[in-house]
N, C-alpha and C positions, 0 to 999 in steps of 0.2 A: 828572839833577837830581831833587830830591825834591818832594813836596807838603808845604807848610807849613801848620800850624794854630796861629794865635795866639789864645790863650784856651782853657782846657781845662775849662770848665764843662760842663753837661749836653749842650748842642748841640755844642760843640767836641769833646768826648769821643766822642759818638755818631758824628759825621762822621769823626773820625780812625780809630776802630775799624772802621767800615764800609769806608772807603777802603783801609785796610791789608790787607783781604781781597779787594780788588777790583782794585788796580793792581799793576804789576810793580815800580815804583819805591819808594823809601822814604817813609814818612810821618814828618815831623819836627815836633815840637810845642814851643811855648814858653808858659809861664805863670809869673807871678811866684811862685806856689806850686808849685815843681817836684815836690813830693810827689804832686800830683794825677796827674802823668804817669808817675811811677815805677811805680805799680801798675796801669797800663793794659794792659801786655802787648802781644800781637799784633805785636811787633817795632817798636812806635812808639818813636822816638828823641827824647830830650829835648835841645833846644838850650840852651846856656848863656846865650844873649843873642839879642836881636832881630837884631843884625848877623849872627851865625852862621846863624840861620835863613834870612835873606834871601839870604845868599851861597850857600846850599846848595839853594835851592828855585826852581823855575821858575813855580810857582803857589802863591799864599799866600792862605789863608782867614783872614779877620778875624772870629773868633767871639767878639766882645766885646759888652758892653752898650752901648746908644747913648751913654750918658754917658761911656764910656771910649774911644770911637772916636777922638776928636780927639787924645788923648794917645798912642794907639798909632800913629796916622798921623804924628804929630810924631816918634815914636821910630824909624820905619822910613824916613822920606822920604829920608834920605841914602844908603840902601842899596838903593833901588828904581830899577831902570832898565828892563829888558825883561821883568820878571815880570808875570804876570797876577794882579791883586788882586781877590779875591772877598770882598765884605762881606755879612754877614748881619745887620748892625745895623738894627733896626727904625726906620723913619722917616728914616734918613739917606740922602739922595739922592746920585746920582753926582756932580753939580756940587760938593757939599760935599767929597767925596773929591778931586776934581780941583783944588779950590781949595788943598788942602794938598799934594798929590803932583804936580800938573801933569797934562798930557795923557797919562797912562799907560793901560795896558790895564786897564780896570775893569769888573767885573761886580757888579751888585747882586742878591742872592738873598734870597728869603723862604722858608726851609724851615719845617718844623714838627717837633714833638717825636717824631713817628712815625719819625724817622730812627733812633731807638733800636731799631726793629724793621726797619730797612731799607726803610721804606715812607713816607718823607717826600714831600710834594708840594712841589716846588722851582720856584717861579716865579722867572724871572730876566730881567734886562735888561742890555744890554751897551753899552760905549762904547770906541771906539778899538781894536777887535780885528778880525782878519780872519775870513773864513768858516771857514777851517781851525781857527783858534783857538777859535771859537765851538763847533765840533763837539767839540773837546777838552774844553771846559767842560761841555758837555752829557753827555759820556761820564763825567766825574767826578761830576756831579750824579746821574746814573743809578746810581752806585755806592751810593747810600743812598736811592733812591726814584725818582720820576719828575721829568722836567725839562720845563717849559712856558715858552716865551718870551712876555713881555708888554711893552707900552710902559710906561715907568716911571710914567706918570700914573695907572696903575691900582693902584699898590702900597699905598696906604692901605687900599683895599677888600680887596686880597689879604691883607694883614697881618691884617685883621679876620676874614676868612672862613676862610682855610686856616691862617694862622699861629696864631690864637687858637682856631680851630675844634675842635681835639682837646679843649680844656677844655670847650667848650660841649657837644660830643657826650658827653663823660664825665659831665657834669652830668645830661644827659638819661638816660644809662644808670643813674646813681645813683638818679634819681627813679623810673625804671621798676622797678628792683630793689626799692626801698623800697615801691612800690605792690604788688609781688608779695608782700612780707612782710605788708603790711596785709591781704592777702586770704588769709593762711594759709600761705604758703610759708616754708620754713626760709631764713635769711639767705644762706648760702653758695650754695645751689641757686638761689635767686632771682637772685642776682648773676650766676651762670653763665648762666642762661637769658637774662637781659637782654643780656649782652655777646655771647653767641653769636647771638642774634636780630639784633642790630645788625650784627655781622660778616657773617652770612649774607645779610642784606638788601643790604648794600653789594656783596657778591660777585655777587648776582643782578643788581643794577643795572648793574654794570660788565661782567660777562661775557656777559649776555644782551641788553645794550643796551636794556633797558626804561626808560621814563621813570618818574619818581617817581609821577606820576599813574596810569600803567598798573598799577604794583604795588599802589597803594592800591585801585584798582578790582578787581584780581584777588582781593584778600583780602576785600573787602567784599561781603556778600550782603544783599539787602533784608531789613530787620527782624532782621538777625543781630547777633552779638556785636560785630563790628568796627564796624558802623554805629553801635551804641549808644555805643561809645567815641569814635568820630570826632565825633559830635555834641557831646561835651563839649570835645574839643580845638578844634574849629572854632568853637564857640560862645563859647569863653572868650577869653583874651588870649594864647594860646600863640604864635600867629604874630607878634603885635605885640611880645611879649617877645623872640623870636628876632631880629626886625628891630632892636629897640632895642639888644640886646646887640652885634650886628654894627656898628651905626651908632656906638655909644659907643666901640668898639674902633678903628674907622676914624678917628674924631675924635681919639682919643689918639695914633694913629700920625701924623696930620697935625700935632699939637702937637709931637711929638718931632722933626719935621722942619722946624720953624720956622726954625732956624738952619742948615738944610742940606737 
């Protein structure tokens, strides 16, 4: 049996392409616009209907926008029996899916756009699946990043932090690069320096297991350049702006889940 992908936007495409190079089985996709799938390559097969996809897949990823999830669930409910259903729709809770499909094997996942680079942070929560089935889900999620299990009550915060996080980090990178330009650096080189600095810092934090505070202190010398810059960041509204952005995103996730 194959792995199904319903919805072939950015996330669906990224997951499908990553999984096609990670699993032994087939990746089968369905999108109302079949031309999106035709150019994907990597051996991804286009299903002609939701029925065909459901009949050929043991695991089905629902990679659609929150507003479209109910329609997709309605479209597959007659064809779902023992398959594992994995939804990435922001704000839509497991009980919302169960209400439409019944007590099926359901996994809610919050990935992020870093799946395009095989580096998504995939928070997940499960219902009605065995320990062995959960391990299979984790294996699939690790095909395009890391998999971390959470209680579903944390998903609004997760959506805001890791789901929206790449946009927030990219905004910081953009600001950092523009600041370099203002201080005389050429635009392309400034952007490269900013992005590589963020990448290297993340690598240092992850691989050497330093805390953020430790790295800050390692770089900061008394009366030095970093201390001068930190005074501006810590004395301004940077922290409050970040907290506000995450809180606003979490609130919007909560609003999207009002009906589910």
